[in-house]
C-alpha positions as CSV (number, residue, x, y, z in Angstrom):
1,M,85.5,117.9,68.9
2,T,87.1,117.4,65.5
3,T,86.2,119.1,62.2
4,T,86.3,117.9,58.7
5,D,89.2,119.0,56.5
6,V,86.8,120.0,53.7
7,E,84.8,123.2,53.9
8,I,81.1,122.3,53.4
9,T,79.4,124.7,51.0
10,A,76.2,124.7,48.9
11,D,78.5,124.1,45.8
12,L,80.0,121.0,47.5
13,V,76.6,119.6,48.3
14,R,75.5,120.2,44.7
15,D,78.6,118.5,43.4
16,L,78.1,115.5,45.6
17,L,74.6,115.1,44.4
18,R,75.6,115.4,40.7
19,E,78.2,112.7,41.3
20,Q,76.1,110.2,43.3
21,H,72.4,111.2,43.1
22,P,72.1,113.3,39.9
23,D,68.3,113.1,39.9
24,L,68.3,115.3,43.0
25,A,71.0,117.8,41.8
26,H,68.6,120.3,40.3
27,L,66.9,121.0,43.6
28,P,67.9,124.3,45.4
29,V,70.4,123.9,48.3
30,R,70.6,126.2,51.3
31,L,72.1,125.9,54.8
32,G,69.8,124.6,57.4
33,A,71.8,124.3,60.6
34,H,75.2,123.4,62.1
35,G,74.5,120.5,64.5
36,W,76.7,118.8,67.1
37,D,77.8,116.0,64.7
38,N,76.5,117.1,61.3
39,Q,75.7,120.1,59.1
40,L,72.2,120.1,57.7
41,W,71.5,121.5,54.2
42,R,68.0,122.0,52.9
43,L,67.4,120.3,49.6
44,G,64.3,121.7,47.9
45,D,61.2,121.9,50.1
46,D,61.0,118.3,51.3
47,L,64.5,116.9,51.7
48,A,67.7,117.6,53.6
49,V,71.4,116.6,53.2
50,R,73.3,115.7,56.4
51,L,77.1,115.7,56.3
52,P,79.4,115.0,59.2
53,W,81.6,117.9,60.1
54,A,82.5,118.2,63.8
55,T,83.0,114.7,65.5
56,G,84.7,111.5,64.6
57,D,81.5,109.5,65.6
58,A,79.3,111.2,63.1
59,D,80.1,108.8,60.2
60,A,79.0,105.7,62.2
61,L,75.9,107.6,63.5
62,L,74.7,108.5,60.0
63,R,75.2,104.9,58.8
64,N,73.3,103.6,61.9
65,E,70.4,106.0,61.2
66,H,70.3,105.0,57.5
67,A,70.3,101.3,58.3
68,W,67.6,101.2,61.0
69,L,65.3,104.2,61.0
70,P,63.4,103.5,57.7
71,G,62.0,100.3,59.2
72,L,60.7,102.1,62.3
73,A,59.5,105.4,60.9
74,S,56.1,104.3,59.7
75,R,54.9,103.4,63.1
76,L,56.0,106.6,64.8
77,P,53.2,109.2,65.3
78,L,55.4,112.3,64.8
79,P,57.4,113.4,61.7
80,V,61.0,112.1,61.7
81,P,63.8,112.6,59.1
82,V,63.5,109.3,57.1
83,P,66.8,108.5,55.3
84,Q,66.2,108.3,51.5
85,R,69.7,108.0,50.0
86,L,73.2,107.2,51.3
87,G,76.2,109.1,49.9
88,E,79.5,107.2,50.1
89,P,83.0,108.7,50.8
90,G,84.8,109.9,47.7
91,A,87.3,112.3,46.3
92,L,85.1,115.3,46.9
93,F,84.2,114.4,50.4
94,G,85.9,111.6,52.3
95,R,83.0,110.8,54.7
96,P,79.5,109.3,54.3
97,W,76.5,111.5,54.1
98,V,72.7,111.0,53.8
99,V,69.7,112.5,52.1
100,T,66.6,112.5,54.4
101,T,63.1,113.9,54.5
102,W,62.9,117.4,56.0
103,V,61.0,117.8,59.3
104,P,59.7,121.4,59.6
105,G,59.7,123.3,62.8
106,E,62.0,125.2,65.2
107,P,64.5,123.4,67.5
108,A,63.1,123.3,71.0
109,D,66.3,124.8,72.5
110,R,65.3,128.0,70.7
111,A,61.5,127.6,70.6
112,P,60.6,125.6,73.7
113,V,57.7,123.3,74.1
114,T,55.0,125.3,75.9
115,R,51.8,123.4,75.1
116,P,50.7,121.1,78.0
117,E,49.2,118.6,75.6
118,S,52.7,117.9,74.3
119,A,53.1,115.6,77.3
120,D,50.6,113.2,75.6
121,V,52.3,113.7,72.3
122,L,55.7,112.7,73.6
123,A,54.2,109.8,75.5
124,A,52.5,108.5,72.4
125,F,55.8,108.8,70.4
126,L,57.8,106.9,73.0
127,S,55.1,104.3,73.5
128,A,55.3,103.6,69.7
129,L,59.1,103.6,69.6
130,H,59.7,101.5,72.7
131,R,59.1,98.1,71.2
132,P,61.5,95.2,71.7
133,A,64.5,95.5,69.4
134,P,65.7,92.6,67.3
135,D,68.9,90.6,67.8
136,G,71.7,92.6,66.2
137,A,70.2,96.0,67.1
138,P,73.0,98.5,67.9
139,A,74.1,99.1,71.5
140,G,74.1,102.6,72.9
141,R,77.1,104.9,72.4
142,G,78.7,105.5,75.8
143,D,76.4,102.9,77.3
144,R,73.3,104.9,76.7
145,G,70.4,102.8,77.9
146,G,72.7,100.5,79.8
147,P,73.2,100.1,83.6
148,L,72.7,103.5,85.2
149,A,74.9,102.9,88.3
150,D,78.0,102.5,86.0
151,H,77.8,106.3,85.6
152,T,78.2,107.3,89.2
153,A,81.9,108.4,88.9
154,G,81.0,110.6,85.9
155,V,78.0,112.1,87.6
156,E,80.1,113.0,90.7
157,H,82.7,114.6,88.4
158,G,80.0,116.5,86.6
159,I,78.4,117.8,89.8
160,A,81.7,119.0,91.1
161,E,82.4,120.8,87.8
162,V,79.1,122.6,87.6
163,V,79.4,123.6,91.3
164,E,83.0,124.9,90.7
165,R,81.7,127.0,87.7
166,G,78.9,128.4,89.8
167,L,76.2,126.8,87.7
168,V,74.6,124.8,90.5
169,T,74.5,125.7,94.2
170,D,72.7,122.7,95.9
171,A,75.0,119.8,95.1
172,D,73.7,117.7,98.0
173,A,70.2,117.8,96.7
174,L,71.3,116.9,93.2
175,R,73.4,114.0,94.6
176,A,70.4,112.7,96.5
177,V,68.4,112.6,93.3
178,W,71.2,110.7,91.6
179,H,71.8,108.2,94.3
180,D,68.1,107.3,94.6
181,A,68.1,106.6,90.9
182,A,71.4,104.7,90.9
183,D,70.0,102.5,93.7
184,A,66.9,101.5,91.7
185,P,66.8,98.0,90.4
186,A,68.2,97.6,86.9
187,W,65.9,97.1,83.9
188,D,65.0,93.5,83.5
189,G,62.7,93.7,80.5
190,P,63.5,93.4,76.8
191,A,65.9,95.8,75.3
192,V,63.7,98.3,73.4
193,W,64.3,100.7,70.6
194,L,65.6,104.1,72.0
195,H,66.1,107.4,70.3
196,A,68.9,107.8,72.9
197,D,69.5,111.6,72.3
198,L,66.2,113.3,73.3
199,H,67.3,116.8,74.2
200,P,65.8,120.1,73.1
201,A,67.9,120.6,70.0
202,N,66.7,117.2,68.7
203,V,63.0,117.9,68.8
204,V,61.2,120.6,66.8
205,T,58.1,122.7,67.7
206,A,55.4,124.7,66.0
207,D,53.5,127.3,68.0
208,G,54.7,125.8,71.2
209,A,53.6,122.3,70.4
210,L,56.0,119.3,70.0
211,S,55.8,118.7,66.2
212,G,58.7,116.4,65.3
213,V,61.7,114.4,66.5
214,I,65.1,114.6,64.6
215,D,68.6,113.2,64.7
216,F,68.3,109.4,65.2
217,G,72.0,108.7,64.9
218,D,72.1,107.3,68.4
219,L,69.2,104.9,67.7
220,C,69.9,101.8,69.8
221,A,68.4,99.1,72.1
222,G,68.3,99.4,75.8
223,D,66.4,100.5,79.0
224,P,63.4,102.8,78.1
225,A,64.3,104.9,81.1
226,Y,67.0,106.6,79.1
227,D,64.4,108.2,76.7
228,L,61.8,108.8,79.5
229,A,64.4,111.2,81.0
230,G,63.6,113.6,78.2
231,A,60.3,114.6,79.9
232,W,62.3,116.8,82.3
233,R,64.3,118.5,79.5
234,L,61.5,118.9,76.9
235,L,58.1,119.4,78.5
236,P,56.5,122.3,80.3
237,V,56.8,122.4,84.1
238,G,54.1,120.4,85.8
239,T,53.4,118.0,82.9
240,E,55.7,115.2,83.9
241,E,52.9,113.3,85.7
242,A,50.6,113.6,82.7
243,F,53.4,112.2,80.5
244,H,54.0,109.2,82.7
245,A,50.3,108.5,83.0
246,A,50.0,108.5,79.2
247,Y,53.1,106.5,78.4
248,R,52.9,102.7,77.8
249,G,56.0,100.6,77.9
250,P,56.7,97.3,76.0
251,D,54.4,95.4,78.4
252,G,51.5,97.8,77.6
253,R,51.6,99.4,81.1
254,P,52.9,102.7,82.4
255,A,56.5,102.8,83.6
256,D,56.8,101.4,87.1
257,D,58.4,103.3,90.0
258,T,61.9,101.8,89.5
259,T,61.9,102.8,85.8
260,R,60.8,106.3,86.7
261,R,63.6,106.5,89.3
262,R,66.1,105.5,86.7
263,A,64.6,108.0,84.3
264,R,65.3,110.8,86.8
265,G,68.9,109.6,87.0
266,W,69.4,109.7,83.3
267,A,67.8,113.1,83.3
268,V,70.6,114.2,85.8
269,V,73.3,112.7,83.5
270,T,72.0,114.4,80.3
271,A,71.2,117.7,81.9
272,L,74.6,118.0,83.5
273,G,76.1,117.5,80.0
274,G,73.7,120.1,78.5
275,L,74.5,122.6,81.3
276,L,78.3,122.3,80.6
277,I,77.9,122.6,76.9
278,G,75.7,125.6,77.4
279,H,78.2,127.2,79.7
280,A,81.0,126.6,77.1
281,G,78.8,128.4,74.6
282,D,78.3,131.3,76.9
283,E,82.1,131.6,77.2
284,G,82.6,131.3,73.4
285,R,84.6,128.0,73.7
286,P,84.7,125.5,70.8
287,G,81.8,123.1,70.9
288,G,79.7,125.2,73.2
289,K,76.0,125.9,72.5
290,P,74.5,128.7,74.6
291,T,70.9,127.6,73.9
292,W,71.6,124.2,75.6
293,G,72.1,125.8,79.0
294,P,68.7,127.2,80.0
295,P,66.7,123.9,79.5
296,A,69.3,121.9,81.2
297,R,69.4,124.3,84.2
298,D,65.6,124.1,84.4
299,A,65.6,120.3,84.3
300,L,68.0,120.1,87.2
301,A,65.9,122.5,89.2
302,R,62.8,120.5,88.5
303,L,64.4,117.2,89.5
304,V,65.6,118.6,92.8
305,A,62.2,120.3,93.5
306,T,60.3,117.1,93.0
307,A,62.7,114.8,94.8
């Protein structure tokens, strides 16, 4: 991870607004959250300011979200942070930033989804999002939504690392899940719009129900299986079948068996990453987030149990 050279404060956010969007500068500013790529500052009751702070990729992700999400947001059945304004780099802050709508709720890594009906809610959201993307739609960062089998070496390395750290004990069972997924036929349908970062810190809940989806910086076109993997990391145990029964892909039908197999593989990829980030947080290492570990650990256990 990298960090910005400028300390981000409420005063800085106000100064940026006065300079570039003065009609918003009178609204109260308060810290919302420190995310992986961005800091989030509340702006009044209905808006938020997102500023890159910890990764070099964050600038491009913000511009990607600002360019594409407004055109998709109206068809999505859950609240999402719709970009309203773009702030350009300047003397005060040398990176782009955005003003978005505020999505209320608690991140699911801290307030997990517990309501079974959220399986239908997530399925409806992804059914609405997974429409064919136009020519020129962005490709996924790190090949998200691309060929699954290309990640075999990385998965093997990840499994070895979590075993070495004592985070997973049944490596063979996890490898069996992965190889079954990697052997599944590749996606041969249209490249569809993907959120491409559906993990518990990027959805919000209210009273245990899934109530919003946030952080669309990785919005891209690709294989819907990448997003379908979120079922194992987001939903209550035992609701995966209900989710898949309710989901409708770009052809208007539920995901076929090969797509579901690939989704399990992507769930392994993303849960391994979440488990290691959570472990880094437990050890107090930079970039670590302790709340990411438990849902990732649960996802891997569920994948192995249902293999």
